[in-house]
C-alpha positions as CSV (number, residue, x, y, z in Angstrom):
1,X,0.0,0.0,0.0
2,X,1.0,3.6,-0.5
3,X,3.1,5.0,2.4
4,X,1.2,7.4,4.6
5,X,-2.1,5.6,4.3
6,X,-3.4,4.7,7.7
7,X,-6.6,3.1,9.0
8,X,-8.6,6.3,8.9
9,X,-7.6,6.9,5.3
10,X,-8.7,3.4,4.5
11,X,-12.1,4.0,6.1
12,X,-12.4,7.3,4.2
13,X,-11.6,5.5,0.9
14,X,-14.0,2.7,1.7
15,X,-16.8,5.1,2.3
16,X,-16.0,7.2,-0.7
17,X,-15.9,4.1,-3.0
18,X,-19.3,3.1,-1.7
19,X,-20.8,6.6,-2.3
20,X,-18.7,9.4,-3.8
21,X,-21.6,11.9,-3.2
22,X,-21.2,12.0,0.5
23,X,-20.7,15.4,2.0
24,X,-17.8,16.1,4.2
25,X,-20.2,16.2,7.2
26,X,-21.6,12.8,6.3
27,X,-18.2,11.3,5.7
28,X,-16.7,12.7,8.9
29,X,-19.6,11.2,10.8
30,X,-19.1,7.8,9.3
31,X,-15.4,7.6,10.1
32,X,-15.7,9.4,13.5
33,X,-13.4,12.3,12.6
34,X,-13.9,16.1,12.8
35,X,-15.2,17.8,9.7
36,X,-11.9,19.8,9.2
37,X,-9.7,16.8,9.8
38,X,-11.8,14.8,7.4
39,X,-11.7,17.5,4.7
40,X,-7.9,17.8,5.1
41,X,-7.4,14.1,4.7
42,X,-9.6,13.8,1.6
43,X,-7.7,16.8,0.0
44,X,-4.4,15.1,0.8
45,X,-5.6,11.9,-0.8
46,X,-6.6,13.8,-3.9
47,X,-3.4,15.8,-4.1
48,X,-1.3,12.6,-3.6
49,X,-3.2,11.0,-6.5
50,X,-4.8,8.2,-4.3
51,X,-8.2,9.6,-5.1
52,X,-8.1,10.0,-8.9
53,X,-11.7,11.1,-9.5
54,X,-15.3,10.8,-8.6
55,X,-17.8,9.4,-11.0
56,X,-21.4,8.2,-11.3
57,X,-21.7,4.5,-12.1
58,X,-24.2,3.8,-14.9
59,X,-26.2,0.7,-15.7
60,X,-25.0,0.0,-19.2
61,X,-27.8,-2.4,-20.0
62,X,-30.4,0.3,-19.3
63,X,-28.6,2.5,-21.8
64,X,-28.8,-0.2,-24.5
65,X,-25.2,-1.4,-24.1
66,X,-25.9,-4.8,-22.6
67,X,-23.1,-6.8,-24.2
68,X,-19.7,-6.9,-22.5
69,X,-16.9,-8.1,-24.8
70,X,-13.3,-9.1,-24.1
71,X,-11.2,-8.7,-27.2
72,X,-8.1,-10.7,-27.3
73,X,-5.3,-9.5,-29.5
74,X,-2.0,-10.8,-30.7
75,X,0.3,-8.8,-32.9
76,X,3.5,-9.5,-34.7
77,X,4.5,-5.8,-34.7
78,X,5.9,-4.2,-31.5
79,X,7.7,-1.2,-32.8
80,X,7.1,2.3,-31.4
81,X,5.2,3.6,-34.4
82,X,2.8,0.6,-34.3
83,X,2.3,1.1,-30.6
84,X,1.5,4.8,-31.0
85,X,-1.1,4.0,-33.7
86,X,-2.6,1.2,-31.5
87,X,-2.8,3.5,-28.4
88,X,-4.4,6.2,-30.4
89,X,-6.9,3.8,-31.9
90,X,-8.0,2.0,-28.8
91,X,-8.2,5.2,-26.7
92,X,-10.3,6.8,-29.3
93,X,-13.2,4.4,-29.2
94,X,-15.7,5.2,-26.4
95,X,-16.9,1.6,-26.6
96,X,-13.5,0.3,-25.4
97,X,-13.6,0.7,-21.6
98,X,-10.3,-1.0,-20.7
99,X,-7.0,-1.8,-22.5
100,X,-4.4,-4.0,-21.0
101,X,-0.9,-5.1,-22.2
102,X,-0.4,-8.7,-21.2
103,X,2.3,-11.1,-20.4
104,X,2.1,-14.6,-21.8
105,X,0.3,-15.8,-25.0
106,X,-1.8,-12.6,-25.5
107,X,-0.4,-9.2,-26.3
108,X,-3.5,-7.1,-25.4
109,X,-6.9,-7.6,-23.8
110,X,-9.5,-5.0,-24.5
111,X,-12.8,-4.7,-22.6
112,X,-15.7,-3.2,-24.5
113,X,-19.4,-2.4,-24.0
114,X,-21.7,-2.6,-27.0
115,X,-25.4,-3.1,-27.8
116,X,-25.1,-6.5,-29.5
117,X,-22.9,-8.7,-31.7
118,X,-23.5,-6.5,-34.7
119,X,-22.3,-3.4,-32.8
120,X,-19.2,-5.4,-31.8
121,X,-18.6,-6.2,-35.5
122,X,-18.8,-2.6,-36.4
123,X,-16.3,-1.8,-33.6
124,X,-14.0,-4.5,-34.9
125,X,-14.2,-3.3,-38.5
126,X,-13.4,0.3,-37.4
127,X,-10.5,-1.0,-35.2
128,X,-8.8,-3.0,-37.9
129,X,-8.9,0.0,-40.3
130,X,-7.0,2.0,-37.8
131,X,-4.2,-0.4,-36.9
132,X,-2.8,-3.7,-38.3
133,X,-3.5,-6.7,-36.0
134,X,-2.2,-10.3,-36.4
135,X,-4.9,-12.2,-34.6
136,X,-8.1,-10.9,-33.0
137,X,-10.7,-12.9,-31.2
138,X,-13.6,-12.0,-28.9
139,X,-15.3,-13.5,-26.0
140,X,-18.8,-12.4,-25.1
141,X,-19.9,-12.2,-21.5
142,X,-22.8,-14.5,-20.9
143,X,-23.3,-13.5,-17.2
144,X,-21.6,-10.9,-15.0
145,X,-21.1,-12.6,-11.7
146,X,-19.1,-9.8,-10.2
147,X,-18.2,-6.3,-11.5
148,X,-16.8,-3.7,-9.3
149,X,-14.7,-0.5,-9.3
150,X,-13.9,-0.9,-5.6
151,X,-10.2,-1.3,-4.7
152,X,-10.0,-3.5,-1.6
153,X,-8.8,-1.6,1.5
154,X,-7.9,-4.6,3.7
155,X,-4.3,-5.2,4.5
156,X,-3.1,-8.7,3.4
């Protein structure tokens, strides 16, 4: 864990991850800290980059984006120019919600949210026009058993 993070900071982070709309008064009450001390700690966590933002979580299915897709990519090209094109391409598609460079058999795994298989195919077609890929396959999520943005605060 980051140095300087104590048990009170962990409690603050846990509460904020549960509900980022909490006022400083509500937050200070939940972690048994004065309002000013609570505010100072939250500000420090933001300045230190521990808290990187506050967002509203949205139900993708209710917005017509009910299909989660994991796109598995292998490439034979690893030069800097290709990587720059790849980064520009994948970060430019709003449907792509996660991009990970991998160790092992795969080079990259992308996570995307689309309406259906046809929408995925349109995304795929747009992607391959932007950057050359050696091998692309996709796995469609049949059931989301657990999906969270919460970073665990327990010490291991």
